[in-house]
N, C-alpha and C positions, 0 to 999 in steps of 0.2 A: 504494499500499500504506499502511495506517495503522498507526502504532506505538502500541500500547496500554500500553507499559511505564510510562507516567506516569499512567495512569488507574486508578481503583480497581476497575474492572470492565470486562469485555469482553462483547459481545453473547452469545457462546457460554456464558460463565460465568453470565450472568443467566438465560438459558434453562434451563441445567442446574440451577441453584439452584431456580428456580420449579417445574420438573418434579419435583425431589426432594421439595419441600414439598407436591406434589400440588395445586397451585393453578393456576387459569386466570389469564390476564392481568388480567381484571376483578377476580377475588378478591384478587390481589396488590395491586392498586390500592386496593381498599376497605380491606384490612387495614393497609396501610402508610400510607395517606393521600396517596400520590403519584399524579399524573395517569396515567390508563390509557393515553392516547395516547402519552405519553412512553415507558412501558414497552414498548408494542407497537412503536413506531417504532425504539427502540433495539435491541430483539431482532432486528428485521428488517434492521438495519444501514442504515436510511434516513437516520439522523441521529445524530451523536455528541453526547450530552448533556453538560451542564456537570458538573464534578467534585462539586459539592454534591449534585446529584440522584443521581449514581452512588454516592457515599459513603452516602447515606441508603438507597438500594436495597440495597446490600451489607450494611449494618448490619441492615436488616430481615430479610434472609434468614439472616444469622448468628444473629439472635434466634430464628428459627424452627428452629434446630438444624443448619443446613447449614454445613459446613466447606469453605471454598474451598481448592483445591490449593495456592495460594501463601500460605496462612496461616502466619505465623511461629509455630513451636512453642515452648512454654516451655523455656527452657534452651538454645535454639539458638545464642545468642551465645556461651555458655560452651563449647558443643560445638565451635563454630568455632575457639575458642582452644585446644581440647584439654583443658579443665579438667573431665574426666569420669572418675570412678573406674570400675574394672571392674564394680562392682556396679550401676552406672547412676546413682549419686548425683552430681549436679552440684556441683562445688566452689564455695564462696562466693567472691566477688570484689568487694571494695569499690570498686575502680576499674574501672568498666565502660566508661569513656569511650574506652579504647584497644582495645576489643574489635574484632576483625577483622570487617569487614562481610561479611554473607552474600552469596554470589554471586547476582545478580539475573538472572532469565531474561527476556529481551526477547520479548514476545509481539507478533506481527504478524498482521494479518488483511487479507484482500482484500475487505472489505465494500463494498457499493455505497453511494455517498453523493452528496449534491447540495450545490451551493454556494448558500446562501440569500442573497437580495438584502440588501445591507448597510443599506438604508434602512428595513427593517422593524424595529420594536421587538420586544423579547422578548414583550410582551403580545400584539402582533399575530401573531407567529409561533405562540404558544400557542393563540390564538383560531382561527387558520386550521387548525392540526392537529387541534384539538378538533372543529371543524365537519366536517372530512374524515372523522374517525373516526366521528362520529355518523351521517353519511350512509352510510358503508360498513356500519355495523351495521344500519341500516334496510334497505339493499339486500340484505344477506345474509339478513335475515328475509323480505323480499318474494320472494326467489328460490325459497322453499320453497312458495309458493302454487301451487295447481293452475290450469291454464289452462282457462277456461270457454268452450265453443263457443257461437257465436251461433245463433239460431233458424233462420236461413236459410243456415247455413254460415259459415265463417270464425270470427272471434273475437267474443265478446260485447263490448258497450260497456264493461263492467266490466273485462274482461281487457285491452282496448286501453288503458284509462285506467291500469290497474295497471302495464302495461309502460312506458307513456309516463312515468309518475312515476319509475320506476327510472332511465330514461334521463336524466330531468331531474336527478336527484340525482347521477348520474355526471358529467353536464355541469357541475354546480356544482363538483365535485371537480377536474375538468380545469382550470377557470378558476382555482381556488384554488392548484393545484400550479403553474400558470403564474405566478401572483402571487408565490409563494414564491421563484421563481428570477429575479424581476425583470421579468416580462412581464405587464403589466396588460391582459389581453384584454378584460375587462369593466369599463367605467368606472362609478363611482358614479352613481346616477340623479340627474337634474337636473329642475327644474321641479315642477309639481304632479302628484300621483298620477293625477289625472283627465286629464292632457294626453295627446293622441294621439301616440305615438312617430312620428318622421319617418324612422327607419331601423331596421334589424334590430339594430343596436348599441344603440340607445336602448331597443328592445323587450326585449332581453336584460338590459340594465341594470335595467329595471323589474321583470322577473320574478325577478331575483336581488337585489333591493333588501335583502331580509332578510339575505343573506350579508354585504353591506357593513356592515349594522348589527352583525352578530356580530363582525366584525373590529374594529369601532370600540369594542367592549366591551359592546354590548347583546345578550348571549347569550339573554336571555329571549324576545326577539322571534323569533329563529331557532328556538328550542326550541318555542315555541307554534305557529309556522307548521308545523313538521315534524309535530307531534302532531295538529294540526287538519286538515291537508291530506289528505283522503281523497276524491279526485276521483271523480265518478260517470260522467264521459265523457272522451273523448280531449282535447277542447279545454280542459276545466277542468284536466286533468292537466298540460298544457303551459303554459298561461298563468295558472293558479291564481287 
């Protein structure tokens, strides 16, 4: 169980605030300038973000007019001391330092979470989650496509390639999630790009080379490959 009492925001509060503002996660990210993958992962409870991010997200929603349940009301300290007249006017008090602290409600949640490998830097963690997010968005879009039958039955070459590409993206995400928790299933590629791989491990490293580039900070390579990769057949979808 995670204690959220020291955090500016809980996943449930973030989700409630966003829904109140009538925004999607993507819209919240665009308007706030905060990473979309962080908003999504935090709301899902996959990862607990740093206080700086949570404070910024809370401030953004407050700026949109949302009032969080634990927001301290004006005059609450004086009310806690009993300095309130019957008419509702709060009595002035020059010495607020001895004001009785308001009772704090401890918020707990049973969110699902993972332990991220300590050897990963913040930039690497961010790059991995961004790549996972981008792959998921592409898969969600691809799932809406209609299945095209082949001329002689079964699936058309295009349909097979389309399905294989989705599996490839999901496979990338599986390897990336494993890396997050400290299991490097797919090693970075070695040797020349034209070298014939000697094992399926080397072959997988070669087909996922752009993923390693993205983790290392070269996001443009991964983005370009994702946009340009529209395979015409099954083999091209798998090996690219």
